[in-house]
TIDO-365516 format. One record per residue (C-alpha): x, y, z; residue in three letters. Coordinates in steps of 0.5 Angstrom, whole numbers, plus 500, padded with zeros to 3 digits. Each point is the difference from the previous one (the first is absolute). Layout:
<tormis>
XYZALA;...
</tormis>
This chain:
<tormis>
717160680MET;503505505ASP;503498507GLU;493500504GLU;497495495SER;500493501VAL;497494495SER;494496503VAL;505494501THR;504504505GLU;495501505ILE;502497506PRO;495494503GLU;495504505GLY;502507498ALA;495505501ALA;497502493ILE;496506500ILE;495501494ASP;499507498VAL;494499494ARG;493502501GLU;495497503ASP;497497494ASP;506497498GLU;502497507TRP;493497500GLU;501496493ALA;506497502GLY;506501505HIS;506496503ILE;497497506ASP;503503507GLY;502506496ALA;497507504LEU;496504496HIS;502508500VAL;497504494PRO;506505498LEU;496506501ALA;499497508GLU;507499501LEU;502506504PRO;494499504THR;501493502ARG;507499502LEU;498497507ASP;497494495ASP;507499497LEU;505495503PRO;505506502LEU;505495502ASP;501496494ASP;502500493ASP;494502496MET;498497493TYR;496505496ILE;495497495ILE;495503495CYS;498498493ARG;506501496THR;505504504GLY;498507499GLY;496502506ARG;505495505SER;506504497HIS;497507503ARG;498497506ALA;507497501VAL;503507499ALA;496503505TRP;501495505LEU;507500499THR;501507500ASN;496500507ASN;505495503GLY;497493499PHE;503494496ASP;495499494ALA;501496494TYR;497501493ASN;497493497VAL;502501493ALA;495498495GLY;495500506GLY;494495500MET;501498493GLY;507498501SER;497496507TRP;494497497ASN;501500492LEU;507499499ASP;502496506HIS;493496501GLY;500502508LYS;494499503PRO;495505502ILE;493501503VAL;494504499SER;495503505GLU;494499496ASN;500492500GLY;501501493GLU;506497496GLU;506505501PRO;503504495TRP;504506499VAL;497506498MET;
</tormis>
C-alpha cells in the first residue's frame, strides 16, 4: 500500500467519501452519504468536491480510485485511495450500503 492509500477502518467518521464508479455500479450499491463523481467526470466536477476537506476516494477494487487520487494530489488536493474499494467496504468489513433502485444493494 502506498502513502496515499488507507484501509476502510482508517476512514474518519463523517469523512468526505467520493465514489468514482460508473452510474450502474453506483445505482446497485453505494455508501450512504458518499458523493458520486464518475472517474471520467472528475476534472469537470471539481466544484462538486469538498475542496477544503480530506477526500477518501473509492471504486470497486481500488484501481480507478488510485488513478483519481493521483490526479487529485497532483493538482493540490488532499485525497486518499480507499484500499480494496467497495469490496473491502462491504464484502470484507460488512459496512452498510444502499441502492438507488429500491432493490437489495450489492457491489458490482
